[in-house]
N, C-alpha and C positions, 0 to 999 in steps of 0.2 A: 407367459412370464408371471411368476407369482409376485405378490405385493412386496415381500421383503427384498427380492432381487431387484424389483423396480425402484424401491426406496434407495437401495445401495447404489444403483446406477445414477439416480438423480443427485445423491450426495457427492458421488465421485465426479460427475460432470460439473456441478456447481463449484466443487473444490478446485477445478482446473480453470476457473474464471470464465466459464462459458456463459453466454447470455441466456437469460431465463427463456426467452422466446425460442432459442435453438433447442434447449432442453425440452420444452413443451412439445415442439415439433417431433423430436425423437421419441418422446413418450407416445405421442399420437401414432407415429409410424410403427412402433413396436407393439402396441397394445390394441390399436384400433379405437381408442377413446376419441370422443369429439374434443374440439379445442377447449371449450370452457371447462370440461371436466378434467382434462389433462393439466390445464393451467391451475385450477384449484388444487389438484394433487401436488403439483410441483411447489406451489406456494406453501402448502401445508407441510410438506416434507422439509422445505427450507426453514420454516418457522420452528418446527418441532426439533430439528437438528442443527440449529444455528451455531452452536459451539463447535460441532464436528466440522461443519462447513468452514467456519472461521479458522479452525486449526489446520485444515488442508490449504487454505489460502494464505495463512500467515507467513510461511517462510519467505515468500517474495517481499511482503511488506516489511518484515524484519531486516532483510538484506538491504533494501532501499533506505529504511530508517537509519540503520547503523552506518551506511555509506555516507548519508547526508550529515550525520553527526560528526563522523571522523573527518569528512571533507571540510566541513564548516570550522571544526577545530583547527585543522592544519592551515586553512586560509587566514583565520584570525590570528593564529600564532605567528605565521610568517609576517603578517602586517604589523603586529606588535614588535617583533624582533627587528624588522626593517626600520621602524620608527625609532626604536631605542638606539639603533646604530647610526641614525641620521641619514638613512637612505630613503629617498623619495621615489616611490613606485609610480610609474605612468605620469610623469610630470606634465601638467596641462596649464601651467601658468600660476596655479595656486599650489604652494608647497604642501606636500603630504596629503593632497586630496585623494590620490590613489590608495594611500595607506588607510585613510579613513573609510573609503569605499570597501576596501577589502575586509576591514574589520566589521563593518556593518553587514555585508553580505555573508561573512563567516558566522556572525551571530544569528542572522536570519536562517541560514542553513541548519545550524544547531537547533534552533527553535522548531523549525519544520520537522527535523528528524526526530526530535523528542516527542513532539505532538503526534506524529505518525506511529511511533512505537507505543505511545500511551493509548492511542485509539485501538491498536492491535491487541494490546494487553487487556484493555477494558472489555473487549468482545468475549473474553474468556470468563469474566466475572458474572 
């Protein structure tokens, strides 16, 4: 297996979210390299092609980030609308505590989703 084909293989496997140690093992089996040499090769390929690997991994991160933002927005919106209409969600003795919890968790979901999307986008810069 030539070096370019091996590099493409490593990029493809890392892009599938495979563990580095599994990729190193595959490189050892395919080429007959010893473990430290294969490990160094995989790390070097990952470092040199980090934007390509990030691009292959990003669809899943973008989907989760967008889902968290949308879910958080929906949860916060439902909590605000329920509070505005005088509806107490999950009454536990303190009026509107469920509404406040929904709003807080919604905002946290939005923040987590935005942070995840930002980290994904930052990998490309």
